[in-house]
C-alpha positions, 0 to 999 in steps of 0.5 A: 503535446499540450503543456501540463500533461493534460493527456491521461498519464501512462507509465513505461515498462520497467526495463530492469533486465537491460544492463543500462538500467543499473549503469551508474553513469547513465543512472546519474545522468537521468537522475540529474535530468529529472531532478533539474526539472523537479527543482525548477517546479517544486510543486511536490515540496510538501508531499514527502521528505524526498523533495525538501532534501533534494531542494536543500541540496540544490540550494546549498550549492549557491548557484541553484544548479543540480549539476553542482550537487554531489552524486553521493548526496542523492542517496538521502533523497532516494532513502526518503521515498516511500514509493507512495506514487502520490507525486506521480498521480496527484502533483506532477504536470510532467509525467508521460506522455509529456515530453519531460517524461518524469516518473520520480517513484520509478526513478527512485526504484531504479536507484535502489535496484542499482544500489542493491546490485552493487552492495546487496540488501542489508541483512536485517532489512531483508529479513524484516520483509520476509512476510510469509516466513515471519507470519508463518513462524509467528502463527505458531507462537502468537502470544510470544511474538506479540509480547516481544513486539509490543510497544513499551516492552523495555526488554525486547523493543530496545534490542530490536532497535539496536540489532534490526533497526526497528524503531522501539516506539513504532506500533507493530502489527500483531499476529494471529494463531489462525490464518485467514485461509484457515479461518475461511476454510473452517467456517465459510459463511452461507451464501445468500442465494436470493441476492442480486449479485448471486451470479458472481463468483470470486477468489480472494487473494488473502494478502500477507497482512490479512492472512497473518496479521488481521484475518478480521479484514478477510472474514468481514470481506467474505461475509459481505460478499456472501451476503450479496450472493458472491461465492468466494474462495480464499487463495494465497500463493505468496506475498505480492512482493511490495516489500521487496520492491521497496528494497529494489529486489525487482527480480524477486518481485518478477518471480512472485508475479509469475508464481501468483498469476500462474496460480490464479489463472485457472480461477480467472479462466473459470469465471472468477473475479480476483479481489485483493484486500489491501490496496498495495497488493491490488496496485502491484497486481494491476499496475506494477507487475505488468510493467515488470514482466510485460510479456507474461500472459498470466500477469496481463490476464490477472491485471484485468481481472483484479479488483480492490475489495472496496472497488468490487463492492461498489461495482456490485452496487452499481451493476446489480444492486446490494442486498438489503439490510444495511443499518443506518448511521456509520460515522467514519473518519476515512483515510484515503490510502496512497496506494488506493489513490494510485490505482486511479479508480476514484475514492472507492472506499468512500463510495462504498461507505456512503452506500450505508444509509445516513453515513457520515464520512469525512475523507482525509486525503493526506499520506500517513507517512508510514510507507510499509516497512519503510516507516518502522525503521529507526532511521525513518520513524521520526520523518514518518511521524512528522508527515503524519501530523496533519493527517492525525490532526484532520482525523482528530478534528473529524471526531467520528466514531470510527477511524478507517483506512484501506491500508492497515499499516497507515491506519495503525500509524494514524491511530498511534498519533491519535494516542499521543499528546494532550488530547490523546484517545485510544482508537482501534483502526478498521478497514472500511470493509469491516465497517461495512460488515458491521452495518450489515450486522455481520 
C-alpha cells in the first residue's frame, strides 16, 4: 500500500443489516478510530462545519486526544454533515484501499442509522422529506402552496419555522400544477430523424424535483435529446431516497432501490439508456444503491446503465457528434455541484456548456453549503449560509449572464445569497441543460 492512497479509491458495501452496524460500543470505537486520524490530519478543516466542530472538541480536552471527548458530543459533528462526499472524493488521502480505511460520510450515515434505530426520526423531519406525497398534494393547489411557502410571508413562514423547524428566511422550491411526466405526455417533442445519435433511445428518470418543482429542467432535457435524435420516454416510479438517506432511514432507501430498479429494468433490457436529471439521484442510482443492496441484480444493471443528463449529452458529442444549430455566446457562472463531483465522471456540465460555440464558462468548485433538506432547517440555515459565502462571492465576481448549477437547490441557495447585501441582484438560477436548450433555440 502506497502512502497517500494513490490507488483508485473504492467504497465498502454498507453492512446495515448486520447488528454490529448499529451496536453503540462498536460504533463509538470506530468513530474514535476515524476521528483520531482526522484530528491528526485536519486537511478537511474548511469543507464543512463537521470538521471544525470535531477539532474544537479535541482541542478543548487540553491534551489534544480524541479519547477524552465525550461520546455524547459527537452528535454535533454528525449533525453538521450534509453527506456531500467532498471529503471522501477530494480531500482525504486515507480513503480505502488505504489501510486507514477512512470514509467519513458513511461513518456519519452509520451514526444516523443507529440513532434512528434507537430514537426514531422526528415527526416534522420525516414529513419534510416525503417529497412524492408533498409534491402530489401541492400540485393540486400550487398557488396556495407557493403563497404559503414564499419567503417573506409573515403569516405562514414564522409558523413553519416554529412548528416544522423550517427556517423562515430560506428560499423554498416552488410547485407546479402539472408534473413533468404529464407535460411530457401531453406535448412530446418531435425527434430529429436526421441527427447523428438517431440510433439511441433513453428513458428519463424524472426525479422528484423536476417532476413536481421544476419541470422546465425535464422539458429542456427532452427537447435537447429530441434535437439530437434520441427518442426518450419519461418514467418516475418514486423518489430515489436521498432525503431518507440523509436521515439514516436506510431500510426505506433499500426498498426504493429495489422498486425503482425493477421498474426500469425492462427499459434497459429493451436497449434504453437511463438518464437522471439531478446529480443527487444519479449518485444514488450509480453508487449508493449498489452499496446498500449489493446482491440485487436489477440495481447492478441500473447502475451500469445510468447517466447524468450532462454526462449523456457529452457522450453523444464524443461518440456520434451533436446535431447542428447551437447559437454562440453563452456566458455562464457554473457551480460544480458536490453530488456531480462525487460521481467521479469529471466536470460534465462544464464540458457540455463548452460545446456551445464561444461559450464563456466560469467554473465554481465550492460547495453551496445547502445539503438538500439539511439546509432548509432553522438549526442549519445559518451554517449553510456561512459556507455559501465564498461560493456566492465567486459567482458575483464571475459576472456572467447566467447562473447555473446541476443541483437545483444549490443554485437556489447561491441565488439567494446573490440577492442579499450591498450589491444585491436578482438571479434566476438554471440547470445547465436549460442553457443548452436555449443555445439550440428550443
